[in-house]
N, CA and C atoms as a LAMMPS dump frame, in Angstrom:
ITEM: TIMESTEP
0
ITEM: NUMBER OF ATOMS
258
ITEM: BOX BOUNDS ff ff ff
-5.0000000000000000e+02 5.0000000000000000e+02
-5.0000000000000000e+02 5.0000000000000000e+02
-5.0000000000000000e+02 5.0000000000000000e+02
ITEM: ATOMS id mol type element x y z
1 1 1 N -132.867 -313.658 55.23
2 1 2 C -132.558 -312.043 56.396
3 1 3 C -131.359 -312.237 56.859
4 2 1 N -130.1 -311.761 57.39
5 2 2 C -128.772 -311.456 58.053
6 2 3 C -129.37 -311.403 58.928
7 3 1 N -128.638 -312.679 59.705
8 3 2 C -128.346 -312.558 61.35
9 3 3 C -127.221 -311.562 61.93
10 4 1 N -127.168 -310.108 60.731
11 4 2 C -125.27 -309.7 60.939
12 4 3 C -125.842 -307.613 61.552
13 5 1 N -127.51 -307.449 60.899
14 5 2 C -127.928 -306.697 61.603
15 5 3 C -127.332 -305.478 62.279
16 6 1 N -127.29 -303.996 62.098
17 6 2 C -127.989 -304.084 63.723
18 6 3 C -128.335 -303.238 64.465
19 7 1 N -128.811 -303.885 65.812
20 7 2 C -129.852 -303.365 66.395
21 7 3 C -130.205 -301.636 66.41
22 8 1 N -131.461 -301.492 66.378
23 8 2 C -132.338 -300.128 65.492
24 8 3 C -130.599 -298.741 66.952
25 9 1 N -131.315 -299.404 68.168
26 9 2 C -131.012 -298.289 68.782
27 9 3 C -129.484 -298.612 68.978
28 10 1 N -127.937 -299.398 68.606
29 10 2 C -126.745 -298.082 69.278
30 10 3 C -127.175 -297.542 68.086
31 11 1 N -125.703 -296.719 68.763
32 11 2 C -125.159 -295.93 67.6
33 11 3 C -123.543 -295.91 67.813
34 12 1 N -122.735 -296.774 67.907
35 12 2 C -122.314 -297.227 68.592
36 12 3 C -121.09 -299.009 67.43
37 13 1 N -122.397 -298.967 66.328
38 13 2 C -121.725 -299.958 65.04
39 13 3 C -121.577 -299.362 63.759
40 14 1 N -121.073 -299.412 63.281
41 14 2 C -121.275 -299.007 62.226
42 14 3 C -120.828 -300.447 60.23
43 15 1 N -120.703 -300.484 59.945
44 15 2 C -120.191 -300.573 59.048
45 15 3 C -119.091 -300.752 58.425
46 16 1 N -117.987 -301.661 57.93
47 16 2 C -116.997 -302.048 59.038
48 16 3 C -115.606 -300.922 57.539
49 17 1 N -116.503 -300.108 56.246
50 17 2 C -115.774 -299.709 55.615
51 17 3 C -116.115 -297.79 55.801
52 18 1 N -117.301 -297.646 56.4
53 18 2 C -117.817 -296.287 57.451
54 18 3 C -116.344 -295.534 58.878
55 19 1 N -115.794 -296.882 59.262
56 19 2 C -115.023 -296.387 59.936
57 19 3 C -113.779 -295.284 59.456
58 20 1 N -113.548 -294.168 60.273
59 20 2 C -113.157 -293.385 60.189
60 20 3 C -112.498 -292.837 60.959
61 21 1 N -112.523 -292.84 62.071
62 21 2 C -111.125 -292.593 63.658
63 21 3 C -110.726 -293.843 64.279
64 22 1 N -110.392 -294.186 64.543
65 22 2 C -109.15 -295.546 65.26
66 22 3 C -110.134 -296.37 66.774
67 23 1 N -109.176 -297.004 66.944
68 23 2 C -110.005 -297.885 68.263
69 23 3 C -110.258 -299.047 67.456
70 24 1 N -110.7 -299.703 68.182
71 24 2 C -111.009 -300.952 68.53
72 24 3 C -112.564 -301.383 68.629
73 25 1 N -112.912 -303.182 67.112
74 25 2 C -113.476 -302.038 67.457
75 25 3 C -114.384 -304.341 66.941
76 26 1 N -115.147 -304.929 67.73
77 26 2 C -115.466 -306.059 67.279
78 26 3 C -116.681 -306.25 66.228
79 27 1 N -116.494 -307.254 65.459
80 27 2 C -117.066 -307.658 64.126
81 27 3 C -118.374 -308.594 64.858
82 28 1 N -119.714 -307.844 64.382
83 28 2 C -120.962 -308.934 64.548
84 28 3 C -121.041 -309.796 64.475
85 29 1 N -120.35 -310.291 63.452
86 29 2 C -120.742 -311.367 62.284
87 29 3 C -119.907 -312.697 62.998
88 30 1 N -118.744 -312.375 63.244
89 30 2 C -117.748 -313.343 63.636
90 30 3 C -117.682 -313.576 64.662
91 31 1 N -117.608 -311.882 65.619
92 31 2 C -116.596 -312.579 66.453
93 31 3 C -115.534 -311.518 67.071
94 32 1 N -114.087 -311.368 65.585
95 32 2 C -113.423 -311.12 65.624
96 32 3 C -113.187 -309.725 65.505
97 33 1 N -111.731 -309.39 66.715
98 33 2 C -111.281 -308.058 66.897
99 33 3 C -111.172 -307.097 65.782
100 34 1 N -111.127 -306.047 65.525
101 34 2 C -109.907 -305.317 64.441
102 34 3 C -110.205 -303.75 65.178
103 35 1 N -109.009 -304.357 65.229
104 35 2 C -107.875 -302.786 64.912
105 35 3 C -107.639 -302.227 64.619
106 36 1 N -108.005 -300.696 64.455
107 36 2 C -107.786 -299.319 63.438
108 36 3 C -106.35 -298.943 63.97
109 37 1 N -105.578 -298.655 63.211
110 37 2 C -104.368 -298.163 64.09
111 37 3 C -104.937 -296.804 63.67
112 38 1 N -104.016 -295.471 65.507
113 38 2 C -103.503 -294.094 64.492
114 38 3 C -102.474 -293.253 63.51
115 39 1 N -103.048 -293.017 62.504
116 39 2 C -102.178 -292.576 61.424
117 39 3 C -102.574 -290.55 61.456
118 40 1 N -101.101 -290.414 60.709
119 40 2 C -101.723 -288.734 60.826
120 40 3 C -101.849 -288.706 59.775
121 41 1 N -102.707 -289.274 59.131
122 41 2 C -103.138 -289.387 57.506
123 41 3 C -104.914 -289.625 57.81
124 42 1 N -105.827 -288.8 57.753
125 42 2 C -106.937 -289.464 57.587
126 42 3 C -107.493 -290.804 57.363
127 43 1 N -108.695 -291.701 57.689
128 43 2 C -108.836 -292.971 58.074
129 43 3 C -108.768 -293.085 57.055
130 44 1 N -109.114 -294.293 56.029
131 44 2 C -109.807 -293.926 54.636
132 44 3 C -109.657 -295.983 54.649
133 45 1 N -110.438 -297.008 54.908
134 45 2 C -110.298 -297.734 55.125
135 45 3 C -109.929 -299.348 53.706
136 46 1 N -110.956 -297.892 52.975
137 46 2 C -110.545 -298.95 51.258
138 46 3 C -109.004 -298.816 51.014
139 47 1 N -108.045 -298.126 51.728
140 47 2 C -106.99 -298.214 50.849
141 47 3 C -106.286 -298.745 51.736
142 48 1 N -106.61 -298.919 52.533
143 48 2 C -105.981 -299.925 53.679
144 48 3 C -106.604 -301.198 53.517
145 49 1 N -107.967 -302.023 53.211
146 49 2 C -108.266 -303.409 52.917
147 49 3 C -109.877 -303.008 52.374
148 50 1 N -109.9 -304.361 51.76
149 50 2 C -110.3 -304.776 51.179
150 50 3 C -111.239 -305.511 51.513
151 51 1 N -113.318 -305.494 51.757
152 51 2 C -112.825 -306.979 52.325
153 51 3 C -114.463 -306.706 51.408
154 52 1 N -114.891 -308.368 50.603
155 52 2 C -115.571 -308.228 49.932
156 52 3 C -116.961 -309.32 50.352
157 53 1 N -118.193 -309.233 50.485
158 53 2 C -118.898 -309.59 50.35
159 53 3 C -120.268 -308.781 50.124
160 54 1 N -121.553 -310.217 50.242
161 54 2 C -123.029 -309.76 49.203
162 54 3 C -123.376 -308.713 50.574
163 55 1 N -123.383 -308.75 51.979
164 55 2 C -123.591 -308.273 53.245
165 55 3 C -122.89 -307.13 53.318
166 56 1 N -123.514 -305.869 53.835
167 56 2 C -122.635 -305.593 55.095
168 56 3 C -121.787 -305.723 55.772
169 57 1 N -119.93 -305.908 56.169
170 57 2 C -120.175 -306.243 57.233
171 57 3 C -119.86 -305.228 58.885
172 58 1 N -120.544 -305.48 59.53
173 58 2 C -120.911 -304.854 60.893
174 58 3 C -120.513 -304.438 61.687
175 59 1 N -119.832 -304.127 62.315
176 59 2 C -118.67 -303.483 64.078
177 59 3 C -119.23 -302.851 64.932
178 60 1 N -118.707 -302.783 65.546
179 60 2 C -118.913 -302.308 67.087
180 60 3 C -117.376 -301.596 66.823
181 61 1 N -117.394 -300.646 67.734
182 61 2 C -116.177 -300.006 68.445
183 61 3 C -116.297 -300.654 70.157
184 62 1 N -115.029 -300.846 71.159
185 62 2 C -115.234 -301.532 71.399
186 62 3 C -114.916 -300.575 72.985
187 63 1 N -113.249 -299.536 72.145
188 63 2 C -113.077 -298.724 72.528
189 63 3 C -112.26 -298.251 71.744
190 64 1 N -111.373 -296.45 72.087
191 64 2 C -110.109 -295.232 71.496
192 64 3 C -109.73 -296.35 70.925
193 65 1 N -108.702 -297.191 72.03
194 65 2 C -107.242 -297.395 71.767
195 65 3 C -107.547 -298.651 70.811
196 66 1 N -106.648 -297.994 70.079
197 66 2 C -106.622 -299.837 68.658
198 66 3 C -105.647 -300.739 69.718
199 67 1 N -105.161 -300.549 70.707
200 67 2 C -104.19 -300.871 71.036
201 67 3 C -104.383 -301.667 72.683
202 68 1 N -105.529 -302.17 73.286
203 68 2 C -106.359 -302.416 73.806
204 68 3 C -106.088 -303.524 74.197
205 69 1 N -105.648 -304.19 75.189
206 69 2 C -105.468 -305.589 75.64
207 69 3 C -106.155 -306.675 74.814
208 70 1 N -106.049 -307.926 74.975
209 70 2 C -106.799 -309.113 74.19
210 70 3 C -107.809 -309.36 75.842
211 71 1 N -107.349 -309.004 76.541
212 71 2 C -108.669 -309.006 78.129
213 71 3 C -109.184 -308.394 77.961
214 72 1 N -108.739 -307 78.06
215 72 2 C -109.67 -306.144 78.246
216 72 3 C -111.296 -306.348 77.685
217 73 1 N -110.398 -306.485 75.798
218 73 2 C -111.31 -305.8 75.379
219 73 3 C -112.742 -307.489 75.112
220 74 1 N -111.364 -308.587 75.321
221 74 2 C -113.069 -309.603 75.113
222 74 3 C -113.81 -309.075 76.754
223 75 1 N -113.986 -308.397 77.856
224 75 2 C -114.499 -308.332 78.855
225 75 3 C -115.449 -307.019 78.254
226 76 1 N -114.139 -306.46 77.446
227 76 2 C -115.914 -304.043 77.016
228 76 3 C -116.923 -305.302 76.842
229 77 1 N -116.95 -305.918 75.512
230 77 2 C -117.245 -306.507 74.245
231 77 3 C -118.254 -307.688 75.086
232 78 1 N -117.933 -308.381 75.739
233 78 2 C -118.999 -309.382 77.114
234 78 3 C -119.725 -308.169 77.633
235 79 1 N -119.176 -307.287 78.262
236 79 2 C -120.653 -306.465 78.251
237 79 3 C -121.103 -305.46 77.79
238 80 1 N -121.276 -305.569 76.303
239 80 2 C -121.933 -305.083 75.55
240 80 3 C -122.786 -305.377 74.656
241 81 1 N -122.537 -307.192 75.443
242 81 2 C -123.4 -308.141 74.602
243 81 3 C -122.897 -308.821 73.583
244 82 1 N -121.959 -307.991 72.776
245 82 2 C -121.416 -308.587 71.622
246 82 3 C -120.557 -309.762 71.451
247 83 1 N -120.079 -310.571 70.398
248 83 2 C -119.776 -312.237 70.282
249 83 3 C -118.339 -311.921 70.712
250 84 1 N -117.544 -312.576 71.359
251 84 2 C -116.749 -312.555 71.536
252 84 3 C -115.686 -314.206 71.263
253 85 1 N -115.122 -313.921 70.141
254 85 2 C -113.89 -314.967 69.365
255 85 3 C -112.599 -314.298 68.883
256 86 1 N -112.451 -314.192 69.904
257 86 2 C -110.611 -313.705 69.614
258 86 3 C -109.844 -313.84 70.873
């Protein structure tokens, strides 16, 4: 069983390939910060990136601002009990 399954009660968690809006996200399995910049085109992560793995990669949205500072992102993620490795 994987340790990266999302908690059932949190609706801010999604898989990385389901991201449809800009913002700052934290990867649940690694604690990495993922920034999705606003664009004029609809966001289709599969067009811009490809993450391949055996299990889905879960991310939690921590900010609508893709360019939130790292310090602020760390504070937000820590406050949400997410791993912080950035």
